[in-house]
C-alpha positions in Angstrom: -4.9 53.0 -21.9 -5.9 54.9 -25.6 -5.8 52.7 -28.9 -2.8 53.3 -30.9 -3.0 55.6 -33.4 -3.2 54.5 -37.4 0.3 55.4 -39.1 0.5 58.1 -41.4 2.2 57.4 -44.9 5.3 59.0 -43.4 5.5 57.1 -40.4 5.2 53.7 -42.9 7.8 54.9 -44.9 10.1 56.1 -42.0 9.7 52.4 -40.6 10.0 50.0 -43.8 13.2 48.4 -44.3 14.9 49.8 -47.7 15.5 46.3 -48.8 12.0 45.4 -48.4 10.9 48.4 -50.2 13.4 47.5 -53.2 12.3 43.9 -53.3 8.6 45.5 -53.4 9.2 47.7 -56.4 10.7 44.6 -58.2 7.7 42.5 -57.4 5.5 45.8 -58.3 7.3 45.7 -61.6 6.7 41.7 -62.5 2.6 42.5 -61.4 3.0 45.0 -64.1 0.7 47.4 -61.4 1.9 50.8 -63.2 0.4 49.7 -66.5 -2.9 49.8 -65.4 -3.1 52.3 -62.2 -1.4 55.0 -64.2 -3.6 57.2 -66.9 -2.2 58.5 -69.9 -0.5 62.0 -68.7 -1.1 61.1 -65.0 1.1 60.4 -61.9 2.6 57.0 -61.5 -0.2 54.5 -59.6 -2.9 57.3 -59.1 -5.3 55.5 -60.9 -7.7 56.9 -63.4 -7.0 54.5 -66.5 -10.3 54.0 -68.2 -10.4 49.8 -69.0 -13.3 49.1 -71.8 -15.4 46.0 -71.2 -18.3 44.4 -72.7 -20.2 45.7 -69.4 -19.1 49.2 -69.7 -15.8 51.3 -68.5 -13.8 50.7 -65.5 -11.7 53.5 -64.0 -8.6 52.1 -61.9 -8.0 52.8 -58.4 -5.4 55.4 -56.9 -3.0 53.4 -55.1 -0.4 55.8 -53.9 -0.5 56.1 -50.1 -2.6 59.3 -50.0 -5.1 59.2 -46.9 -8.0 60.1 -48.4 -8.0 58.9 -51.9 -5.3 56.3 -52.0 -4.2 53.5 -49.6 -2.8 55.4 -47.3 -4.8 54.2 -44.1 -4.4 50.5 -45.1 -2.7 48.0 -43.3 -0.2 45.3 -44.5 -3.6 43.1 -44.0 -5.5 45.4 -45.7 -3.7 45.1 -48.9 -2.9 41.1 -49.0 -7.0 40.7 -48.3 -7.4 42.7 -51.2 -4.4 40.7 -53.2 -5.7 37.6 -51.9 -9.2 37.8 -51.6 -10.5 40.6 -54.2 -12.1 42.5 -51.3 -11.7 46.0 -50.3 -10.5 46.6 -46.1 -14.2 46.8 -45.6 -15.1 43.6 -47.2 -16.4 45.3 -50.3 -16.0 43.0 -53.7 -13.5 44.5 -56.4 -14.2 43.9 -59.9 -12.5 41.0 -61.5 -10.9 43.2 -63.9 -8.3 43.7 -60.9 -6.8 39.9 -61.6 -6.9 38.7 -57.8 -7.6 35.4 -59.3 -4.2 35.2 -60.2 -2.8 37.6 -57.5 -4.2 35.2 -54.8 -1.4 33.1 -55.5 1.2 35.9 -54.4 2.8 34.8 -50.6 1.8 37.3 -48.1 5.7 37.9 -47.7 5.7 39.2 -51.3 2.6 40.8 -50.7 4.2 42.8 -47.5 7.0 43.7 -49.5 4.7 45.4 -52.7 2.7 47.2 -49.8 5.9 48.5 -48.1 6.6 49.7 -51.7 3.8 51.4 -52.3 3.4 53.3 -48.9 7.3 54.7 -49.9 6.1 56.4 -53.0 4.6 60.0 -52.8 1.1 60.4 -52.0 -1.2 61.9 -55.1 -4.3 63.8 -53.9 -6.5 62.7 -56.9 -9.8 61.4 -56.4 -11.2 57.8 -58.1 -13.3 58.1 -60.7 -16.6 56.0 -60.5 -17.2 53.4 -62.9 -19.3 53.7 -65.7 -21.5 50.3 -66.1 -24.5 49.2 -67.8 -27.1 47.9 -66.0 -27.3 45.3 -64.4 -23.4 45.2 -63.9 -23.3 48.5 -61.9 -24.5 46.2 -59.1 -21.5 45.1 -57.1 -23.4 42.4 -55.1 -23.6 40.4 -58.7 -19.6 39.7 -58.4 -20.9 37.3 -56.0 -21.8 35.0 -58.6 -19.0 35.7 -60.6 -16.6 34.5 -57.9 -19.0 31.2 -57.3 -18.0 30.5 -60.4 -14.8 31.6 -61.5 -12.5 32.6 -58.1 -10.6 29.7 -56.2 -8.9 31.4 -53.5 -5.2 29.9 -52.5 -1.6 30.2 -52.4 0.5 28.9 -54.9 1.5 25.4 -54.5 4.7 24.1 -55.9 4.6 21.1 -57.8 7.1 18.7 -55.9 7.6 16.8 -59.4 9.4 19.9 -60.8 12.5 21.7 -60.2 12.8 24.9 -58.2 13.3 27.0 -61.4 10.0 25.8 -62.7 7.9 26.5 -59.6 9.5 29.6 -59.7 8.8 30.6 -63.3 5.0 28.8 -62.5 4.9 31.4 -59.7 5.7 34.0 -61.9 3.3 33.0 -65.0 0.0 32.3 -62.9 0.5 34.6 -60.2 2.4 38.1 -60.3 2.1 38.1 -64.2 -1.5 37.3 -64.6 -0.3 36.2 -67.7 -3.7 33.9 -68.2 -5.8 37.2 -67.8 -5.2 37.8 -71.6 -4.0 34.4 -72.7 -7.1 32.2 -71.3 -10.3 32.5 -73.7 -13.0 35.2 -72.0 -16.5 33.6 -71.9 -19.9 36.1 -71.8 -19.5 36.5 -68.2 -16.1 37.6 -68.0 -14.8 34.6 -66.5 -12.9 31.7 -67.4 -12.2 28.1 -67.3 -9.0 26.3 -65.3 -9.6 23.6 -68.1 -8.5 26.2 -71.0 -5.6 28.2 -68.7 -3.3 29.5 -71.4 -5.4 28.3 -74.6 -5.3 31.8 -75.7 -8.2 34.0 -77.2 -9.4 37.4 -78.5 -8.6 40.7 -75.5 -12.2 41.9 -75.2 -12.7 45.1 -76.8 -9.1 45.5 -77.5 -9.6 43.4 -80.9 -6.1 42.0 -80.3 -5.6 38.0 -80.2 -3.5 36.6 -77.2 -2.4 33.3 -78.8 -2.2 30.1 -77.1 1.0 29.3 -74.9 0.3 25.5 -74.7 -0.1 25.2 -78.7 3.1 25.0 -80.5 1.6 26.3 -83.6 0.3 29.4 -81.8 2.8 30.9 -78.7 3.6 27.5 -77.3 7.2 27.7 -76.9 8.1 24.0 -76.9 10.3 23.9 -79.7 12.1 27.0 -79.2 15.4 27.4 -77.1 15.5 29.1 -73.4 17.6 31.8 -74.9 15.0 32.6 -77.7 12.3 32.8 -74.9 14.3 35.2 -72.3 15.3 37.2 -75.4 11.5 38.0 -76.8 10.7 38.6 -72.5 13.3 41.0 -71.9 13.9 42.7 -75.0 10.8 42.3 -77.0 12.9 40.5 -79.8 14.4 37.4 -80.5 15.6 35.2 -83.8 11.9 33.7 -83.6 10.0 36.8 -83.7 9.2 40.0 -81.8 6.3 41.5 -79.5 3.4 43.7 -80.4 0.2 45.2 -79.4 -0.3 44.9 -75.7 2.4 42.3 -75.1 4.9 45.0 -75.9 3.3 47.0 -73.2 3.9 44.2 -70.6 7.5 43.9 -71.8 7.9 47.3 -71.8 6.6 47.8 -68.2 7.3 44.6 -66.6 9.2 41.9 -68.1 12.2 44.2 -69.2 13.1 44.7 -65.8 13.0 41.2 -64.2 16.4 39.4 -63.3 18.0 36.8 -65.5 16.9 34.2 -63.0 13.6 35.0 -63.1 13.3 35.4 -67.0 15.2 32.2 -67.2 12.7 30.6 -64.6 9.4 32.0 -66.7 11.2 30.7 -70.1 11.7 27.1 -68.6 8.0 27.2 -67.2 6.7 28.7 -70.7 8.6 26.1 -72.6 7.3 23.1 -70.3 3.7 23.7 -70.7 3.8 23.5 -74.6 1.7 20.7 -76.1 1.3 19.0 -79.4 0.1 21.0 -82.3 -3.5 21.2 -83.0 -4.5 20.1 -86.7 -4.3 22.8 -89.0 -7.0 25.3 -89.5 -9.2 25.1 -92.2 -9.9 28.0 -94.7 -13.6 28.6 -95.5 -13.0 30.6 -98.5 -13.3 28.8 -102.3 -10.0 27.6 -103.8 -10.7 29.9 -106.8 -11.0 32.7 -104.2 -8.0 31.9 -102.4 -5.7 31.1 -105.8 -6.9 34.8 -106.8 -5.7 36.4 -103.4 -2.6 34.4 -103.1 -1.3 35.8 -106.8 -2.5 39.2 -105.6 -0.6 38.4 -102.3 2.8 37.7 -103.7 2.6 40.9 -106.0 1.9 43.1 -102.7 4.5 41.0 -100.8 7.3 41.8 -103.6 6.6 45.1 -103.8 5.9 46.1 -100.0 7.3 43.9 -97.8 10.6 41.7 -99.3 13.1 44.3 -98.7 12.7 43.8 -94.8 11.4 40.5 -94.8 13.3 38.9 -97.6 12.0 37.3 -100.7 11.4 33.9 -99.2 10.0 35.3 -95.7 13.5 34.5 -93.9 13.5 38.2 -92.4 16.8 39.6 -90.7 16.4 38.6 -87.1 15.9 40.6 -84.6 15.0 43.7 -86.3 13.3 42.3 -89.0 11.3 39.3 -87.8 11.2 35.9 -90.2 7.8 35.3 -91.5 8.6 31.8 -92.4 7.9 29.3 -89.6 6.5 32.1 -87.6 4.2 30.8 -85.3 2.4 33.9 -84.9 1.7 34.1 -88.7 -0.1 31.0 -89.1 -2.6 31.0 -86.0 -6.0 30.4 -86.5 -7.0 33.8 -86.1 -5.5 36.3 -88.3 -6.4 39.1 -86.2 -2.7 39.9 -85.1 -1.2 40.0 -88.7 -4.0 42.0 -90.1 -3.6 44.9 -87.8 -0.1 44.7 -88.0 -0.2 45.2 -92.0 -2.9 48.0 -91.3 -1.5 49.8 -88.5 1.9 48.8 -88.3 4.0 49.1 -84.9 6.9 48.9 -83.3 8.5 46.4 -80.7 8.8 48.1 -77.0 12.2 49.9 -76.3 14.1 48.2 -74.2 17.8 48.1 -72.2 18.5 45.3 -74.4 16.8 46.9 -77.5 16.8 50.4 -77.3 16.4 51.4 -80.7 13.7 48.5 -82.2 13.0 48.9 -85.9 9.6 49.4 -86.6 6.6 48.6 -89.3 5.2 51.5 -91.2 1.3 51.5 -91.5 -0.1 49.9 -94.5 -3.8 51.1 -93.9 -3.5 54.4 -96.4 -1.7 52.3 -99.2 -3.5 49.2 -99.8 -7.0 48.4 -100.0 -9.1 45.9 -98.4 -8.3 43.5 -101.2 -4.5 44.0 -100.8 -4.4 43.6 -97.1 -6.3 40.3 -97.5 -4.2 39.2 -100.2 -0.6 39.7 -98.6 -2.0 38.2 -95.2 -3.0 35.4 -97.0 0.4 34.8 -98.6 2.3 35.3 -95.9 0.2 32.8 -93.9 0.3 30.0 -96.6 3.8 30.6 -97.9 7.3 28.8 -97.1 5.9 25.9 -95.2 3.5 28.2 -93.4 0.4 26.5 -92.7 -2.5 29.2 -91.9 -5.2 29.7 -94.0 -6.3 32.8 -96.4 -8.7 35.4 -95.3 -11.1 37.8 -96.8 -11.4 41.4 -97.2 -14.2 41.5 -95.0 -12.2 40.5 -92.3 -9.5 43.1 -93.2 -12.4 45.7 -93.3 -13.7 45.1 -89.8 -10.6 45.8 -88.3 -9.7 48.7 -90.1 -11.6 51.5 -88.1 -10.6 49.4 -84.9 -8.6 52.1 -82.7 -4.9 51.6 -81.7 -4.5 50.2 -78.6 
């Protein structure tokens, strides 16, 4: 008896249950698959997005159902193995830029739904671009060492002491959402420690700081209301602040499309992992230098910032975020507020906030001294517990490309 021929993408599409495809589309949104697997001006999911790393440049893969260049010949088992084990159908190892260390927690049922959705989209015949990695990182077998140190295969295990809502939030944050990829500090080998999960860190090659989700003095949400957290996740703005930089992309491509129930579940989980605030950071500048910065900073602030953010940093939420008491202003790392002053930016345009108010760039109109002064001023005024920064710190970020 002849062996059955593999199903074509068209056959798979015809056989799939529309309800499963719809579920898979939702889950693919939750996993933000489109953000990495779509190049600028490229076809959705056709890959080719360059991802700069300290080890070289990786190019994301084509995950449309094209049989030659995409995943058209893959089975549901193949797809689950990639998600769960970080291996190609032939057993080859994926580089950990693909967040399989988080996706390993995705259930087989959800993996099958995402697979059904991806098999339902139009195939794109676009060849995958070879990675451009430095020696010795271009030797893929080295990933075995990385996996030994940093990868723990296994499905999500609910915490029986927590509510179903909390566990759903944990599943989304730790698994599909792969939030730990940015919000956990990355070491020199490109890995992280479970002991440091969600404690924040600088995103390599992007020069944005992903704040700690556990510290209430960074992005820890322990003292936020559930409403404010869900607003931030779904709309990109809330009474307590707004998202910019890489997080704005996450809200735009992914979080705004989640259901109210799932958004609330994530909010419950994020609020629950917050811990006590650490000791306030200590400035490395002299008292005299700090005093001069703050005097100049108030002048710059009153002239350039107060009309939107208020004389006392109170803001006009949600369009103009408050600066007084704003956790993102006070973090030990001053990277984000420096970049906002230099480059400006917009929160994402979302269904809940379709016409966001933006902040203009001041890189042309303010000197390094003035940028350092105004950032120092907002980090230390109105009860804020941040530290002053130097003109050299502002200058380091002046030439960083926008992400």
